[in-house]
C-alpha positions as CSV (number, residue, x, y, z in Angstrom):
1,M,-25.0,8.8,15.9
2,N,-24.0,6.3,18.6
3,R,-20.5,6.4,20.0
4,R,-18.1,4.8,17.6
5,N,-14.5,3.8,18.3
6,I,-12.7,3.3,15.0
7,L,-9.5,1.4,14.2
8,C,-7.9,2.6,11.0
9,V,-5.2,0.4,9.5
10,T,-3.2,2.3,6.8
11,E,-0.6,1.3,4.3
12,G,1.8,4.0,5.2
13,A,2.7,5.8,8.4
14,K,2.3,9.4,7.1
15,T,0.1,10.6,4.2
16,K,-3.0,8.4,4.7
17,I,-3.0,9.1,8.4
18,Q,-2.7,12.8,7.9
19,I,-5.6,12.7,5.4
20,L,-7.8,10.7,7.7
21,E,-7.0,12.9,10.7
22,Q,-8.0,16.0,8.7
23,L,-11.2,14.3,7.5
24,N,-12.0,13.1,11.0
25,Q,-11.6,16.6,12.4
26,V,-13.8,18.2,9.7
27,F,-16.4,15.5,9.0
28,I,-16.5,12.7,11.5
29,Q,-15.2,13.8,14.9
30,K,-14.9,10.4,16.4
31,D,-12.3,8.4,18.3
32,I,-9.8,6.9,15.8
33,T,-6.8,4.8,16.5
34,F,-4.3,4.5,13.7
35,I,-2.0,1.5,13.0
36,P,0.2,1.6,9.9
37,F,0.9,-1.6,8.0
38,S,4.2,-0.1,6.8
39,T,4.0,-2.4,3.7
40,N,2.0,-3.0,0.6
41,I,-1.2,-5.0,0.1
42,Y,0.6,-7.8,-1.7
43,V,2.9,-8.4,1.3
44,V,-0.2,-8.3,3.6
45,Y,-1.9,-10.9,1.4
46,N,1.1,-13.2,1.6
47,D,1.2,-12.8,5.3
48,Y,-2.5,-13.6,5.5
49,L,-2.0,-16.8,3.5
50,K,0.8,-18.0,5.8
51,L,-1.0,-17.3,9.0
52,K,-4.2,-18.7,7.8
53,G,-2.5,-21.9,6.7
54,D,-1.5,-22.5,10.3
55,H,-5.2,-22.2,11.6
56,N,-8.6,-23.8,11.0
57,D,-11.2,-21.4,9.6
58,D,-13.0,-21.6,13.0
59,D,-10.1,-20.3,15.1
60,F,-8.6,-17.8,12.6
61,D,-8.9,-14.3,14.3
62,M,-8.6,-11.5,11.8
63,F,-8.1,-8.9,14.5
64,V,-5.1,-10.9,15.9
65,F,-3.8,-10.9,12.3
66,L,-4.1,-7.1,12.1
67,K,-2.5,-6.7,15.5
68,N,0.7,-8.4,14.1
69,Y,1.4,-5.1,12.3
70,D,1.1,-3.0,15.5
71,K,4.9,-2.7,16.0
72,K,4.6,0.1,18.5
73,N,2.0,-1.7,20.6
74,I,-0.5,1.0,20.1
75,L,-3.4,-1.4,20.7
76,G,-1.9,-2.9,23.8
77,N,-4.4,-5.4,25.3
78,K,-7.3,-4.1,23.2
79,K,-9.7,-6.7,21.6
80,R,-11.9,-6.6,18.6
81,N,-15.0,-5.6,20.6
82,D,-13.2,-2.4,21.8
83,F,-13.8,-1.1,18.3
84,T,-17.1,-0.5,16.5
85,D,-15.4,-0.3,13.1
86,I,-12.2,-1.3,11.4
87,L,-11.2,0.5,8.2
88,L,-8.2,-0.4,6.0
89,F,-6.8,2.0,3.5
90,M,-4.3,0.6,0.9
91,D,-3.1,1.4,-2.6
92,L,-3.3,-0.6,-5.8
93,D,0.5,-0.3,-6.1
94,R,0.7,-2.7,-9.0
95,H,4.3,-1.7,-9.7
96,H,5.5,-3.6,-6.6
97,L,5.0,-6.8,-8.6
98,N,7.3,-5.8,-11.5
99,K,10.3,-7.6,-9.9
100,I,8.6,-10.9,-9.4
101,K,10.0,-13.4,-11.8
102,N,8.2,-16.6,-10.6
103,P,5.0,-16.8,-12.8
104,L,3.0,-18.7,-10.1
105,E,3.9,-16.2,-7.5
106,Y,3.1,-13.3,-9.8
107,N,-0.3,-14.7,-10.8
108,K,-1.2,-15.4,-7.1
109,L,-0.5,-11.8,-6.1
110,V,-1.7,-10.1,-9.2
111,N,-5.1,-11.6,-8.6
112,C,-5.3,-11.2,-4.8
113,L,-7.4,-8.1,-4.6
114,P,-10.9,-9.7,-5.2
115,E,-10.1,-12.0,-2.2
116,M,-8.8,-9.2,0.0
117,L,-11.9,-7.1,-0.8
118,N,-14.1,-10.1,0.0
119,L,-12.3,-10.7,3.3
120,F,-12.5,-7.1,4.3
121,N,-16.0,-6.0,3.2
122,D,-17.7,-5.0,6.4
123,S,-16.3,-2.5,8.9
124,I,-18.1,-4.0,11.9
125,E,-16.8,-7.5,11.2
126,N,-13.3,-8.2,9.8
127,G,-13.0,-4.6,8.5
128,K,-13.6,-2.7,5.4
129,L,-10.9,-2.2,2.8
130,F,-10.7,0.9,0.6
131,I,-8.3,1.1,-2.4
132,S,-6.6,4.1,-3.9
133,Y,-5.9,4.0,-7.7
134,P,-3.0,4.0,-8.3
135,M,-1.9,5.2,-4.9
136,V,-2.9,7.6,-2.0
137,E,-1.8,10.7,-3.9
138,A,-4.8,10.3,-6.1
139,F,-6.7,12.4,-3.6
140,K,-4.7,15.4,-4.8
141,H,-5.1,14.7,-8.5
142,P,-7.5,17.1,-10.4
143,I,-10.2,14.7,-11.7
144,T,-11.9,14.5,-15.1
145,N,-13.5,11.5,-16.7
146,N,-10.2,10.6,-18.4
147,E,-7.5,10.8,-15.8
148,L,-5.5,7.6,-16.5
149,W,-2.2,6.4,-15.1
150,N,0.1,3.5,-16.2
151,I,0.1,1.2,-13.2
152,L,3.6,-0.1,-14.0
153,L,5.2,3.3,-13.5
154,G,5.1,3.3,-9.7
155,K,6.4,6.2,-7.7
156,Q,6.6,8.5,-10.7
157,Y,3.0,9.2,-10.0
158,K,3.9,11.1,-6.8
159,S,6.0,13.7,-8.6
160,H,3.4,13.9,-11.4
161,V,0.6,14.8,-9.0
162,Q,2.9,17.2,-7.2
163,R,3.2,19.2,-10.4
164,I,-0.5,19.3,-11.2
165,C,-2.4,19.4,-7.9
166,D,-4.1,22.4,-6.4
167,K,-1.7,24.2,-4.1
168,K,-4.1,23.9,-1.1
169,L,-3.8,20.1,-1.4
170,E,-0.1,20.1,-2.2
171,N,0.5,21.0,1.5
172,F,-2.9,20.1,2.8
173,N,-1.6,19.3,6.2
174,N,-0.4,22.9,6.6
175,H,-3.7,24.5,5.5
176,S,-6.9,24.5,7.5
177,L,-9.4,23.6,4.8
178,N,-13.0,23.9,6.0
179,K,-15.7,21.5,5.3
180,E,-16.9,23.1,2.1
181,Q,-13.4,23.3,0.7
182,W,-12.8,19.6,1.5
183,S,-16.1,18.8,0.0
184,K,-15.4,20.5,-3.3
185,F,-12.1,18.6,-3.6
186,L,-13.8,15.2,-2.7
187,L,-16.9,15.6,-4.9
188,P,-15.1,14.8,-8.3
189,H,-14.0,11.4,-6.7
190,V,-17.7,10.6,-6.5
191,F,-18.2,11.7,-10.1
192,I,-15.5,9.5,-11.3
193,V,-16.9,6.4,-9.6
194,N,-20.3,7.2,-11.1
195,F,-18.5,7.4,-14.5
196,L,-16.7,4.1,-13.9
197,I,-19.9,2.3,-13.0
198,N,-22.6,4.1,-14.9
199,Q,-20.7,6.1,-17.6
200,Q,-21.9,9.4,-16.1
201,F,-19.4,11.9,-14.8
202,S,-21.8,13.5,-12.3
203,Y,-23.1,13.3,-8.8
204,P,-25.6,10.4,-8.4
205,V,-29.3,11.4,-8.6
206,N,-30.2,9.7,-5.3
207,Y,-28.6,8.2,-2.3
208,Q,-29.6,4.6,-3.3
209,G,-27.4,5.1,-6.4
210,I,-24.2,4.8,-4.3
211,N,-25.1,1.2,-3.3
212,K,-23.5,0.2,-6.6
213,F,-20.3,1.9,-5.6
214,D,-18.8,-0.9,-3.5
215,Q,-15.1,-1.6,-3.5
216,S,-15.3,-4.9,-5.2
217,T,-17.4,-3.5,-8.1
218,I,-15.0,-0.7,-8.5
219,Y,-12.0,-3.0,-8.7
220,Q,-13.8,-5.3,-11.2
221,K,-14.5,-2.3,-13.5
222,Q,-11.0,-1.0,-13.2
223,Y,-9.7,-4.5,-13.9
224,Q,-11.8,-5.2,-17.0
225,D,-11.9,-1.7,-18.5
226,Y,-8.4,-0.4,-17.8
227,I,-6.0,-2.8,-16.0
228,V,-6.2,-5.8,-18.2
229,P,-6.5,-4.1,-21.6
230,R,-4.2,-1.1,-21.0
231,N,-2.1,-1.6,-17.9
232,E,-3.7,1.6,-16.7
233,C,-6.2,2.6,-14.0
234,L,-8.7,5.4,-13.8
235,V,-7.4,7.7,-11.1
236,L,-9.6,7.4,-8.1
237,S,-9.4,8.1,-4.4
238,P,-11.7,6.3,-2.0
239,F,-11.9,8.9,0.8
240,A,-15.1,10.5,-0.6
241,L,-16.9,7.1,-0.7
242,F,-15.6,6.3,2.7
243,L,-17.2,9.4,4.1
244,L,-20.5,8.7,2.3
245,E,-20.7,5.2,3.5
246,F,-19.8,6.3,7.1
247,L,-22.0,9.4,7.4
248,G,-24.8,8.3,5.1
249,E,-27.6,10.2,3.5
250,N,-27.1,13.5,5.4
251,L,-23.7,13.9,3.9
252,F,-25.0,12.8,0.5
253,N,-27.7,15.5,0.6
254,E,-25.2,18.1,1.7
255,W,-22.8,17.3,-1.1
256,Q,-25.7,17.2,-3.6
257,N,-26.6,20.8,-2.5
258,I,-22.9,21.9,-3.0
259,D,-22.8,20.3,-6.4
260,N,-26.1,22.0,-7.4
261,D,-24.7,25.4,-6.3
262,V,-21.5,24.9,-8.2
263,S,-23.3,23.8,-11.3
264,Q,-25.6,26.8,-11.4
């Protein structure tokens, strides 16, 4: 693989960065620069609309927009072409909208994710956005095909996951999980996407099958099957799909072999 310098923009300054640092050490082993938004996706969307309103489409620079969140000046004088990839990791966090009383403002924000996923749909251009449902702690949630969460309950999810998660993941940053251990924790998050898209709680049959697993399609399915009718989401972490997209068919085959061994 060619040398890749990666910019990761995360919602928070702790958990997501810790996860990505671990996954980079075990799977990717590339240069990664981390910038925390330190806010939620709905505030970021509002900021985007305000800044975009002051620019013509031709002179709007998405990298400059992202640099606005670099409060510690980690990027310094770096430009977009200093990075091969930009990756953004955010949460659904629908509970943040509970306090909005203005119906127009609420409707604008509650429907912003399709636009955000369209804006950030390519890591080598504006960046690629990955969403955790309902929030980042989903990566610790034991996954079956029926792990649902009420999206209006907010931070209660953190304590819920803390009670039910595997102890190795409870304090994952203090445990040295190897590649196979991480893989076994991540694989069910591939199964659940396959269930969401294809109604099959299993590993995809071939690598081409994951082409359907794009972030926009995942949101559309969550929205129509769970969010609108039930105010729920299917618990789902994006880190497994991120690794599959980033590392490609070699990792797909490796995980397929692990899944086959576990199934026997």
